[in-house]
C-alpha positions in Angstrom: 31.2 -30.0 -9.7 29.4 -31.3 -12.8 32.6 -31.4 -14.9 34.4 -33.5 -12.2 31.4 -35.9 -12.0 31.4 -36.2 -15.8 35.1 -37.0 -16.0 34.8 -39.5 -13.2 31.8 -41.2 -14.8 33.5 -41.3 -18.2 36.7 -42.8 -16.8 34.8 -45.5 -14.9 32.7 -46.3 -18.0 35.8 -46.7 -20.1 37.5 -48.8 -17.6 34.8 -51.5 -17.5 35.4 -54.4 -19.8 32.6 -54.3 -22.4 31.3 -57.3 -24.4 30.2 -56.0 -27.8 29.3 -59.2 -29.5 26.0 -60.2 -31.1 24.9 -63.8 -31.0 26.6 -64.6 -34.3 29.9 -63.0 -33.3 29.8 -64.9 -30.0 29.5 -68.2 -31.8 32.3 -67.2 -34.2 34.5 -66.1 -31.3 33.9 -69.3 -29.4 35.2 -71.3 -32.4 38.3 -69.1 -32.8 39.7 -69.4 -29.3 40.4 -66.9 -26.4 43.0 -64.6 -27.9 41.3 -64.1 -31.3 38.0 -63.6 -29.5 39.4 -60.8 -27.5 40.8 -59.2 -30.8 37.3 -59.6 -32.4 35.7 -57.9 -29.4 38.2 -55.1 -29.4 37.6 -54.6 -33.2 33.8 -54.4 -32.6 34.3 -51.8 -29.9 36.8 -49.8 -32.1 34.3 -49.7 -35.0 31.4 -48.7 -32.7 33.4 -45.9 -31.1 33.4 -43.5 -34.1 29.7 -43.3 -34.7 29.0 -43.1 -31.0 31.5 -40.3 -30.5 30.1 -38.4 -33.5 26.5 -38.7 -32.2 27.6 -37.6 -28.7 29.5 -34.7 -30.1 26.6 -33.5 -32.2 24.2 -34.0 -29.3 26.5 -32.0 -27.0 26.9 -29.2 -29.5 23.1 -29.1 -30.1 22.5 -29.0 -26.3 25.0 -26.2 -25.8 23.4 -24.2 -28.7 19.8 -24.7 -27.3 20.9 -23.7 -23.8 22.4 -20.3 -25.0 
């Protein structure tokens, strides 16, 4: 049950369009136009994915080790 809920929550979370721009990036993206702004936003999300995935993996591993 928990595994199914986790997969559902993860798939819904990844399907939502995320805006990952700070105020400076928002101003820059507004000057670039719509298509380059989407590329800038995708790049920000891509660069943020690696450290978040590493932190999540380490946290999950630590939680599993503490539980055992």
